[in-house]
C-alpha positions as semicolon CSV with decimal commas, in nm:
position;residue;x (nm);y (nm);z (nm)
1;M;12,131;16,498;-5,377
2;A;12,455;16,303;-5,347
3;K;12,494;15,925;-5,354
4;V;12,673;15,866;-5,024
5;G;12,810;15,540;-4,889
6;F;12,834;15,499;-4,514
7;I;13,035;15,212;-4,368
8;G;13,020;15,174;-3,988
9;L;12,690;15,249;-3,815
10;G;12,778;15,233;-3,447
11;I;12,735;15,486;-3,167
12;M;12,878;15,765;-3,381
13;G;12,814;15,649;-3,737
14;R;12,443;15,589;-3,698
15;P;12,342;15,945;-3,600
16;M;12,587;16,091;-3,852
17;A;12,422;15,888;-4,127
18;V;12,078;15,993;-4,002
19;N;12,177;16,359;-4,039
20;L;12,299;16,301;-4,394
21;Q;11,971;16,131;-4,480
22;K;11,773;16,419;-4,326
23;G;11,975;16,647;-4,553
24;G;11,824;16,473;-4,854
25;H;12,108;16,244;-4,958
26;Q;12,073;15,887;-5,083
27;L;12,260;15,644;-4,858
28;F;12,423;15,309;-4,933
29;L;12,486;15,137;-4,601
30;N;12,712;14,866;-4,465
31;D;12,788;14,750;-4,112
32;M;12,882;14,430;-3,932
33;K;12,513;14,388;-3,854
34;A;12,200;14,489;-4,040
35;P;12,172;14,868;-4,091
36;P;11,930;15,045;-3,855
37;A;11,565;15,020;-3,958
38;E;11,523;15,398;-3,944
39;L;11,783;15,443;-4,218
40;I;11,631;15,173;-4,438
41;S;11,279;15,310;-4,392
42;G;11,416;15,654;-4,481
43;G;11,531;15,526;-4,819
44;G;11,875;15,389;-4,742
45;K;11,996;15,078;-4,925
46;A;12,167;14,796;-4,734
47;C;12,482;14,673;-4,910
48;A;12,640;14,332;-4,862
49;N;12,994;14,466;-4,829
50;A;13,223;14,766;-4,875
51;A;13,282;14,681;-5,240
52;E;12,911;14,718;-5,314
53;V;12,905;15,052;-5,131
54;A;13,196;15,179;-5,342
55;R;13,027;15,059;-5,660
56;E;12,701;15,241;-5,581
57;A;12,813;15,562;-5,410
58;D;13,015;15,860;-5,531
59;I;13,136;15,957;-5,183
60;I;13,223;15,674;-4,942
61;I;13,235;15,760;-4,572
62;I;13,404;15,522;-4,328
63;M;13,340;15,535;-3,951
64;V;13,495;15,229;-3,785
65;P;13,693;15,181;-3,461
66;D;14,062;15,143;-3,550
67;T;14,336;15,139;-3,814
68;P;14,308;14,767;-3,901
69;H;13,933;14,806;-3,953
70;V;13,985;15,091;-4,201
71;E;14,253;14,890;-4,382
72;S;14,016;14,595;-4,409
73;V;13,730;14,812;-4,538
74;L;13,955;14,967;-4,799
75;F;14,183;14,684;-4,910
76;G;14,047;14,360;-4,767
77;E;13,832;14,100;-4,940
78;N;13,528;14,277;-5,089
79;G;13,688;14,608;-4,997
80;V;13,643;14,955;-5,141
81;A;13,960;14,939;-5,353
82;G;13,823;14,649;-5,556
83;T;13,537;14,848;-5,709
84;I;13,613;15,219;-5,663
85;S;13,648;15,415;-5,986
86;A;13,818;15,738;-6,085
87;G;13,662;16,057;-5,952
88;K;13,502;15,903;-5,646
89;I;13,596;16,017;-5,296
90;V;13,681;15,820;-4,983
91;V;13,628;16,006;-4,655
92;D;13,764;15,829;-4,349
93;M;13,603;15,979;-4,039
94;S;13,744;15,715;-3,806
95;S;14,024;15,800;-3,561
96;I;14,331;15,608;-3,676
97;S;14,707;15,627;-3,731
98;P;14,825;15,937;-3,921
99;I;15,111;15,735;-4,071
100;A;14,880;15,462;-4,200
101;T;14,640;15,728;-4,327
102;K;14,906;15,869;-4,559
103;E;14,968;15,520;-4,699
104;F;14,595;15,453;-4,746
105;A;14,547;15,788;-4,921
106;K;14,830;15,721;-5,166
107;K;14,688;15,378;-5,259
108;I;14,340;15,523;-5,316
109;N;14,485;15,813;-5,516
110;D;14,675;15,563;-5,733
111;L;14,336;15,415;-5,826
112;G;14,223;15,755;-5,952
113;A;14,001;15,837;-5,654
114;E;14,033;16,114;-5,395
115;Y;14,086;16,078;-5,020
116;L;14,013;16,283;-4,709
117;D;14,088;16,193;-4,350
118;A;13,823;16,367;-4,140
119;P;13,813;16,244;-3,779
120;V;13,562;16,401;-3,544
121;S;13,523;16,518;-3,185
122;G;13,205;16,575;-2,991
123;G;13,091;16,226;-2,899
124;E;12,747;16,076;-2,938
125;V;12,581;16,401;-2,829
126;G;12,756;16,597;-3,105
127;A;12,685;16,326;-3,361
128;K;12,313;16,338;-3,285
129;A;12,301;16,718;-3,280
130;G;12,505;16,756;-3,599
131;S;12,752;16,971;-3,406
132;L;13,070;16,767;-3,436
133;T;13,413;16,921;-3,474
134;I;13,560;16,783;-3,796
135;M;13,937;16,795;-3,859
136;V;14,020;16,736;-4,225
137;G;14,332;16,636;-4,412
138;G;14,345;16,640;-4,791
139;T;14,337;16,876;-5,088
140;E;14,130;17,192;-5,080
141;S;13,942;17,096;-5,397
142;T;13,831;16,762;-5,250
143;F;13,744;16,927;-4,919
144;N;13,518;17,176;-5,097
145;K;13,333;16,894;-5,273
146;V;13,256;16,719;-4,944
147;K;13,204;17,026;-4,726
148;P;12,823;17,035;-4,776
149;L;12,810;16,685;-4,624
150;F;13,038;16,786;-4,337
151;E;12,805;17,077;-4,263
152;L;12,519;16,835;-4,201
153;M;12,727;16,648;-3,943
154;G;12,930;16,922;-3,776
155;K;12,973;17,289;-3,695
156;N;13,345;17,349;-3,651
157;I;13,492;17,219;-3,977
158;T;13,859;17,287;-4,053
159;L;14,084;17,184;-4,341
160;V;14,407;17,144;-4,142
161;G;14,645;17,039;-4,419
162;G;14,731;16,737;-4,632
163;N;14,639;16,374;-4,583
164;G;14,729;16,260;-4,231
165;D;14,704;16,608;-4,079
166;G;14,340;16,556;-3,984
167;Q;14,435;16,242;-3,792
168;T;14,730;16,419;-3,629
169;T;14,491;16,691;-3,509
170;K;14,255;16,427;-3,367
171;V;14,539;16,267;-3,172
172;A;14,625;16,609;-3,029
173;N;14,258;16,655;-2,939
174;Q;14,251;16,323;-2,756
175;I;14,559;16,414;-2,554
176;I;14,390;16,734;-2,436
177;V;14,060;16,561;-2,357
178;A;14,226;16,278;-2,161
179;L;14,437;16,512;-1,951
180;N;14,135;16,731;-1,878
181;I;13,932;16,428;-1,768
182;Q;14,219;16,326;-1,542
183;A;14,241;16,678;-1,394
184;V;13,867;16,698;-1,328
185;A;13,868;16,350;-1,171
186;E;14,154;16,437;-0,937
187;A;13,996;16,769;-0,838
188;M;13,653;16,621;-0,771
189;L;13,795;16,331;-0,572
190;F;14,013;16,566;-0,367
191;A;13,713;16,785;-0,286
192;S;13,491;16,488;-0,200
193;K;13,751;16,323;0,026
194;A;13,805;16,656;0,203
195;G;13,435;16,659;0,291
196;A;13,308;16,923;0,047
197;D;12,992;16,868;-0,156
198;P;13,114;16,781;-0,510
199;V;12,793;16,917;-0,661
200;K;12,855;17,261;-0,512
201;V;13,228;17,245;-0,579
202;R;13,162;17,179;-0,947
203;Q;12,905;17,460;-0,956
204;A;13,160;17,703;-0,809
205;L;13,437;17,596;-1,044
206;M;13,211;17,637;-1,345
207;G;13,210;18,011;-1,282
208;G;13,587;18,050;-1,273
209;F;13,900;17,999;-1,481
210;A;13,882;17,622;-1,427
211;S;13,557;17,604;-1,623
212;S;13,558;17,368;-1,922
213;R;13,331;17,142;-2,123
214;I;13,497;16,845;-1,951
215;L;13,410;16,986;-1,607
216;E;13,059;17,063;-1,727
217;V;12,975;16,731;-1,893
218;H;13,211;16,472;-1,748
219;G;13,226;16,630;-1,404
220;E;12,851;16,577;-1,385
221;R;12,892;16,217;-1,502
222;M;13,145;16,152;-1,226
223;I;12,910;16,289;-0,960
224;K;12,596;16,117;-1,089
225;R;12,782;15,794;-1,183
226;T;12,638;15,795;-1,535
227;F;12,909;15,610;-1,725
228;N;12,699;15,474;-2,012
229;P;12,926;15,518;-2,312
230;G;12,927;15,829;-2,524
231;F;13,292;15,753;-2,605
232;R;13,429;15,429;-2,467
233;I;13,748;15,399;-2,261
234;E;13,879;15,132;-2,500
235;L;13,857;15,375;-2,791
236;H;14,035;15,650;-2,599
237;Q;14,303;15,396;-2,503
238;K;14,352;15,333;-2,874
239;D;14,387;15,705;-2,946
240;L;14,639;15,760;-2,666
241;N;14,834;15,461;-2,794
242;L;14,855;15,639;-3,130
243;A;14,984;15,948;-2,947
244;L;15,252;15,751;-2,762
245;Q;15,356;15,563;-3,076
246;G;15,388;15,896;-3,255
247;A;15,586;16,042;-2,966
248;R;15,837;15,760;-2,988
249;A;15,871;15,805;-3,363
250;L;15,915;16,182;-3,327
251;G;16,146;16,162;-3,025
252;V;15,926;16,375;-2,798
253;A;15,814;16,323;-2,438
254;L;15,444;16,303;-2,343
255;P;15,467;16,220;-1,971
256;N;15,113;16,316;-1,872
257;T;14,967;16,133;-2,172
258;S;15,146;15,822;-2,047
259;T;14,989;15,865;-1,704
260;A;14,639;15,906;-1,850
261;Q;14,690;15,592;-2,055
262;E;14,791;15,397;-1,743
263;L;14,477;15,514;-1,564
264;M;14,268;15,392;-1,856
265;N;14,461;15,064;-1,848
266;T;14,363;15,032;-1,481
267;C;13,999;15,080;-1,571
268;S;14,028;14,822;-1,847
269;A;14,195;14,573;-1,612
270;N;13,895;14,614;-1,381
271;G;13,641;14,535;-1,650
272;M;13,549;14,894;-1,739
273;S;13,682;14,928;-2,095
274;G;13,327;14,960;-2,231
275;L;13,234;15,250;-2,004
276;D;13,245;15,617;-2,101
277;H;13,591;15,771;-2,079
278;S;13,473;15,991;-1,793
279;A;13,496;15,667;-1,588
280;L;13,873;15,725;-1,587
281;C;13,792;15,868;-1,243
282;R;13,731;15,510;-1,126
283;A;14,103;15,433;-1,153
284;I;14,186;15,723;-0,922
285;E;13,903;15,621;-0,689
286;I;14,037;15,264;-0,671
287;M;14,386;15,387;-0,585
288;S;14,247;15,634;-0,328
289;R;13,992;15,394;-0,178
290;H;13,731;15,668;-0,206
291;E;13,441;15,726;-0,444
292;I;13,330;16,073;-0,552
293;A;13,000;16,123;-0,369
294;K;12,680;16,106;-0,573
295;G;12,498;16,431;-0,641
């Protein structure tokens, strides 16, 4: 049994922590609000701040929304860096800047502790099922120490390279997901406007080369109008912003990523930033003055 800290118990963090607890590990918990009752009743200990988590736990997992949040958890007042000791491990499973990640890792390493960046893909469904894809940056020795915990939260677990490479892989993942959502939205709207039944169109496409998890899961969301968040538009906006910032720094062109970001900006401007990212279709519907028919 490991002593595991978990900071950030939102849509993703909560089920991930539940799976660690089911695996027999002792949890030290911190969030902006009181930790979920199910984790406390299962033996988890609520901690007042990140510093207390780092004092109590040997492995500290962070799952918060954005780069500034991770920086605050690590180096802010009552942060992890104030109490972490040599030999402990920080595992950031948030999706944040690869450049900042390298800086954070160096600072933690200078304190004698180890660092992994391990962002995930799979959404709330994958978090609950323990089937997340986990993309890891760090040393192989540290990865091997934490791998038993990863295996309780995910299925496809890959050590990609050094610190920052996990976050770079997640940015690449988010580019692919966004462009696939955009493609499915355009195809389903085209079919609906042309008078075809989108339910049957989707069913036909699922049997061909156009088949994908996005068509399967998010295509159904678009038809049934079920946009309750599994992964919010505002979080995907943040990830695409990281991609476009990186593109500028690297001197590469990401034209379709830019378009997907503008569609998400349109959704946000219309009060939909808290919806699931499959609601990107709403931007195209607004521009087309047509809504994909309900199934």
